[in-house]
C-alpha positions as CSV (number, residue, x, y, z in Angstrom):
1,M,8.9,-34.9,-2.1
2,Q,9.1,-38.5,-3.2
3,A,11.9,-41.1,-3.0
4,G,12.0,-44.6,-4.4
5,F,14.3,-47.5,-4.9
6,N,14.3,-50.5,-7.1
7,Y,16.1,-53.7,-6.4
8,Q,16.8,-56.7,-8.7
9,G,18.5,-59.7,-7.3
10,D,20.7,-62.1,-9.3
11,T,18.8,-63.6,-12.3
12,T,19.4,-66.1,-15.0
13,S,18.5,-65.3,-18.7
14,Y,18.3,-68.9,-19.9
15,L,16.3,-71.9,-18.9
16,R,18.9,-74.4,-20.1
17,T,21.7,-74.7,-17.6
18,D,24.3,-75.5,-20.2
19,F,23.6,-72.1,-21.9
20,E,23.5,-70.4,-18.5
21,S,27.0,-71.7,-17.6
22,V,28.4,-70.1,-20.8
23,I,26.7,-66.6,-20.4
24,G,26.4,-66.5,-16.6
25,P,23.9,-64.9,-14.3
26,T,23.3,-61.2,-13.9
27,G,24.3,-59.6,-10.7
28,G,22.0,-57.9,-8.3
29,F,21.7,-54.1,-8.1
30,T,19.7,-51.3,-6.6
31,T,18.8,-47.9,-8.0
32,F,17.5,-44.8,-6.2
33,D,15.2,-42.0,-7.6
34,L,14.3,-38.7,-6.0
35,S,11.8,-36.0,-7.0
36,G,10.3,-32.9,-5.3
37,G,8.2,-30.0,-6.4
38,V,6.0,-27.1,-5.6
39,S,2.7,-25.7,-6.9
40,L,2.0,-22.0,-7.1
41,D,-1.5,-21.2,-8.3
42,R,-1.8,-23.0,-11.6
43,T,2.0,-23.6,-12.1
44,T,3.9,-26.6,-10.9
45,V,7.7,-27.0,-10.9
46,T,9.3,-30.4,-10.2
47,A,13.0,-31.4,-10.0
48,Y,14.0,-35.0,-10.3
49,V,16.9,-37.4,-10.4
50,N,16.5,-40.9,-11.7
51,N,19.2,-43.5,-11.0
52,M,20.9,-41.1,-8.6
53,F,24.2,-43.0,-8.2
54,D,24.4,-43.9,-11.9
55,K,24.3,-47.7,-11.2
56,R,24.7,-49.6,-14.4
57,G,22.9,-52.8,-13.4
58,V,22.4,-55.5,-15.9
59,L,18.6,-56.3,-16.4
60,S,19.1,-59.2,-18.8
61,K,21.6,-61.0,-21.0
62,N,21.4,-62.8,-24.3
63,S,23.5,-63.7,-27.3
64,A,23.2,-63.4,-31.1
65,C,23.0,-67.1,-31.5
66,V,23.2,-70.3,-29.4
67,P,25.8,-69.8,-26.7
68,S,27.4,-73.1,-27.5
69,T,28.2,-71.8,-31.0
70,C,28.8,-68.1,-30.3
71,G,30.7,-68.6,-27.1
72,P,30.5,-66.2,-24.1
73,Y,29.9,-63.1,-26.2
74,E,26.7,-61.9,-24.6
75,R,24.6,-58.7,-25.0
76,N,24.0,-56.9,-21.8
77,Y,20.8,-54.9,-21.3
78,V,21.6,-52.3,-18.7
79,V,19.6,-49.8,-16.6
80,K,19.2,-46.3,-18.1
81,P,22.0,-44.1,-16.9
82,Q,21.5,-41.2,-14.5
83,E,19.0,-38.7,-15.6
84,F,18.1,-35.4,-14.0
85,G,16.0,-32.4,-14.9
86,V,13.2,-30.0,-14.1
87,K,9.6,-30.2,-15.3
88,V,7.3,-27.2,-15.4
89,G,3.6,-27.4,-15.9
90,Y,0.7,-24.9,-16.2
91,K,-3.0,-25.7,-15.9
92,F,-5.1,-23.8,-18.4
């Protein structure tokens, strides 16, 4: 069994405060991951869930051009959505 969490606090994507005031900061978020598995002889089976609560936190923001020209139309780079599955392995 393994559990993990990742936290990112509020961040800014621009060093210039005039650009940052147009785009704005990213908000903080937390994601949770779980996995667990068993081994039988040479076979392993692991089940996992990444981003368990499907939190769509924004990692970073930017714009296609200078924010003072393009305005507040930013691109948001979000965390990967929830993913779950099973992995099976065999040692030869």
